[in-house]
N, C-alpha and C positions, 0 to 999 in steps of 0.2 A: 485341587478342587476349588471351583469358584465360590466366592462369598461376597454378598452385597454389603454396602455401607451407604446409607442415605446421606447425601451431602446437605447439611443444614446451611442456611444463609450466612451464618457467622463463620462457616468453614470455606467459603468460596475462594478466598485469597489463597488457600492452600492448594486449590485446584485451578488456579488462574491460567495455567498452561493448557488445560484440557476443556474448560468451559468458557466460550466467548462471553465477554462482558455484556454483549447485546441481550443475553438471556438472564442476566443476574436479577434484574428487577422482577421479572415474571417468576423466577424461582423464589425470590423473597416473599412475594405475595401469594404464592401457592398455585399460580396458574400453570407453571411447569414444575417438574420434579427432576432432580439430578441424582444419579446413582453411580457410585464408584464400585467397580468390581475388582476384587483382589484374588490372587492365586494363593489360597489358604487364609490364614489369620490376617485380618486388616491391620492389626497392630504391628505386623512385620513389614509393612509398607511395600509389599510386592504388588504394585498396581498393574492390572491388566488393561483396563480401559474405563471410560466414563460414558454413560448414556443419559441424554436429556430427553424427557418424554412428557407428553401432555395428552389430555383427553379431548376428543372431538365427538361429542355425543356418546355413542356406545362403542366407539373405536379408540384405540390407543395409537398415538402418532409418535414415531421416532423422529424427534426434531434434530438431534445432533448426536453423533457417535464418534468417538475418537479413541484410538488405541495408544498405549504407551509404546515407545520405540522397541522395547524388548519383546513385545507381543504383536508386532505389526504383520505377522505372517497371515496370508489370506485364509488359510484353513482355521487358524485360531480366531480370526475376525468373524468368520461364519459361525463358529462354535459360540462365540460371545453373544451374537445376535440370537441364536437359538436358545441360549441360556436365559437371556432377558425375556424372551417370549414365553418360555416355560414359567418363569417367575410371575409375570403379570397375569397369566391365565389363572393362576391360583389366587391372585389378589382381588380380582374383580371379574364380573360376568361380562366380559367384552364380547362384541360381535366379531372382532378381528383386530389386526394391526396393519398399519401402513406407513410408508415413508415417501416423501417427495424430495428428490435430491437433484440439484443442478447437474446437467450432463456435461462434464468437463473432460479434460484430457484422459483421465483414467476411467472413463465411463465403462469401457469394456470389462476391466478388472472388477470394478464395483458391482456390475451386473452379475458377474460370475459368483462373487461373494454372496450377494443377496439370493441368488438361485440356490447356492449350496445351503443357505440358511433355511430354505424351504418356502420362500415367497415367490409369488408370480410377479414377473418383472416385464416392463415394457418402457420404451422411450416414447414420450408424448410432449406436447407443448402445454405450458401452463397458461393460466388466464391473466397473466400480468404483462402489460405492454411496457416496453422500455423506450425512452427517448430523451432528448435534451431540448432545451428551449429553442435552440436554433433550428430544430427539425420542424417546428410549427409552420404550416403553410399559410401564407398571406396573413401575417400577424396584424396588418393594418385593418383588416376586416374585423378581427376580434376587438381591437381597440375602438373601432367605430361602434360595435355592438355594446361595448361597455358603457358608452355614453347614455344608454337607455335606463341605467340604474345608478343608484349611489351605493358605493361599497365601503364597508368599515371593517378594519382588521379586528379579529376576535379580541386581541389584546386591548382594544379601545372600547369594547362594548361594556355597557353596564349590566348588572345582574338581570334586570327586567327584560332586556333584549335577548339575553342568552336563554332565559326561561321561555320567552315567547317563541324563539326559534326551535327549541327542543320540543315544545308542545305542538307546534305546527307539524313537525316531522312525525311525531307519534300519532297525531290524529289523522294523518293522511291515509286514505283507504288503499292506496297503492302499496305494493311491497317495497319497502325502503331498507337497504342494507345498512341500518344504523342501530346502535344499542338503544334500549328502551330509555335509559337515562344517560345522557351525554356527559362525560367527564371532560369538560373543556380544557382542563390542564394537561390532558394526554396529547393534545395537538399543539403544533407550532402557532402561537398566538399572532405572529406577524404575517405568516404565509396564509393562514386560514382567514376567510372573510365571510361576512353576511351581507347580502344585497337587499336593497329596498327600492320600491317605486311608490311614490305618493305615500310615504311613511308606512307602507305595508311590506312585510318581508316577502321576498320573491325567490330567494335562494340561499343555500348554505354550502360553503366549500371548505372542507376540513382537510388539513394536511399535517402529516407528521414528518419529522426530519431527524436523520442520523448524521454522523460525521461525514458520510460519503454520499448520501443520496436523499432524495425527497420522495415521499409516498403520498399519493392522493388517496385519502381514506373515504371521503364522501363527496359526491357532487349532486346536490339535491336542488331541484327547481320546482316551484309550486305549479308551473304550467310549462308545456313544451315550448311556448313562445319565449320563456325566460331562460331557456338553456344557453343560448348563444350569449346573451348579456352576462350570465353567470361565468361562463368560461372566459369571456372577454375580460371581465373584471379580475378574475383570478390570474389570467396571463399578464395583464397590465401590472398587477401588484407584484407578481413573481419576477417580472423583468426588472423591477426596481431593486429587488433584494438578492437575486441569484446571479451567479456567473452563468453565461449562456451555455456552458458545457456541463453544468450540473446534471448528473443522471436523475431522471424522474421515473418513478414506477407508478403505473395506474392499474390496480387490480380491477378486473371487469367481472361483475356478477349479474348484470342485466344486459340484454342484447342492445338496447338503445344506446347505452354508454359505449359499447363496442363500435356501433355505427358512427357515433360522434368522433371517436378517436381516429378511426380509419379515414374519416373525411378531413379532419383538421391536421392530422399528422400521418400522412401516408408512409413515412419512413419508420414509424414505430414498429418495433419487433417484439414477438413473443419468444421467450427462451425455451429451449428444450430441457426436459428434466426426466430423471428416472423415477418411475412410479413402481413401488414395490407393495404388494398386498398379500396378506394371508387371512383367509376367513377361518374363524373358529366355529361358526355356525353357518351352514349353507343357507342362502337366501330361500325363503319359503315361496313356493310356486302356488298361486291361487288355484283352487280346485278346478275352476273353469278352464284355466290355461293347461292344466294337466290333461284334460279331455282333448284339448286341441293339439298338444305337442307329443303326447304319449299314445302310441297306437294301441 
């Protein structure tokens, strides 16, 4: 019989073979939760698998699931997922659960497991473009555009400039995919920049960095005219610091950013991933729509 054991931050080293270190900080600060599932009493150390989960609004996301070698059978894997779903439904009034998993070599087997677990599964493309610096088309034009602004690395900014940049973003009436309070220390201070023209801030480019890749977290310009100079300054700065083959990820949440990436980097690709969803509550159909779609 399966039994849960919540993995506390001070226990993570005990499970380092099952929980990637990329998730440790978020588990420590409570953004994500890690649960070890045992076959019987956890004290007997018969580990079945580990699940890392997080909340997205009213939804639960399965961020990472891994099974111990002794329990890697596909039927047990599906049972493990069903077990965790049953547990979380009792813990909180979720609307449903979902997972987004890169579609790799074993995509077919993983899809079968997720279907056995009761989720609706499909292959789709994510909203993250992948490229390297060498993929950028006509970099000289970007460097020319960069001359229209002065750029400073975030690591060089004083507190006043950081506050001013954050305030500028928050007061913008356009939808900006940025946190209400920017924690500047979450980003790479050398790759992230703030641009100015005539001493006025015109753009903010925030980047995070892991051991293997760079992620563009925010590309904000005060005016459409300032977009090219912002990207130009960011490219010029990155070219000084990065190997030309460093993988760069650009999550796209607004259509304008997608247009810019397609124009600047035609070789940029979006990866395929497996999307698994289970609704706990059926979406409510407005009464007016019921009259339209129901005879």
